[in-house]
N, C-alpha and C positions, 0 to 999 in steps of 0.2 A: 503494499500500500504506500502511496504517496501523500504527502501531507502539503496542503497549499493554503496560505492566508489570501483572502479576498474580502475587501470591504468589512473589515474586522471580525469576519467569520471564518474560523478555520475549517477547512474540508480535508476530509480523508478520502482518496481516490483509489479504489480496488481495481488495478489495471487489468486483473483477470476477468472479472465481471462486469466492469463498465460502471460499477455503482458509484455514487457520490454520497459520502455520509457528512452531515454537517448536524449541529445539535442547537436547540432553542430553548432559552430559558424562560419559561412561562410567567416567572416573577419579574423578569427583566422588563426594561422599557420600550426595547425595540420590537416592533412588530414580528410575528411569525412570518410575514410575507417576506421581510428582508432576508431571513434564512432561505426561504424556498427560492428567491430569485438569486442568491449566492450560489445555491447547489444547482440550478439550471444554468447558470452562466459557466460554472466549471464543467458541466456535463456537455454543454453544447459549444464551449469555446468561444462564446460571444460575450462581449463587454456587457455590463449591467444596461448602459444605456441604448444598447440594441435589442434588448429583449422587450417584448410586448408587455405592457402594464398588467401585472397580476389581476387586477380588479376586472379585466376585461373577460376572464376566464372564470373567475370564482368570486363569491361575495366575501371579500376579505374580512368584514366585520363579522359575518357568521363564524367564518373560520377561527377568528380569535376567540369567539364567545364559546365554541364547541368545548374546549378544554379548560374553560376559565374556571377558577375554584367554584366549588358548590356555595349555597347561601349560608352553609354552615361554617365556611372557611376550610372544609376538606378539600385536599387535591383530588382531581380526577387522574386516577392511575391507569386506566385501561381505555383501549379504542385507538382506531386508526381512521384517518381520512385520506382518501386517494383522488388526486386530481390529474388532469393531463394539462400541460402547460408548455408551450414552445417545443412540442414534438418530444417531452419528456414526461414519463410516468413519476409522480411525486407523491410519497407517502410520509404524512405527517402523523407522529406518534404521540400519545398521551404523556410519555415520558420525556418529550423533547426531542427525541430523534426525527430527523428529516433524511429522508432516503430518495435520492433522484436517480432515475435511469434513463438515457436517452432511447427512445424507441423508434424514432423516425430518420 
């Protein structure tokens, strides 16, 4: 695996599988969309500015709210959301993992 740093997100690239791994901190101030764009950028080789805005593919507010802490303050520990963006299959996990694979 190869590690790269892009736009303040660290990515791990598995050359054998083509998967790009990045992580999102649900308690952080950066939106999950930033981690998705970083992973897609790494998987496609496109600079961030050349990637179609994520909000054209997915409701980013809804994505943020899916794994938001429960009303009781408890963290959501399970679940995965999968979207396709810029020819990439993107899986966002409740534990903060973001896994991207170019499919086109």
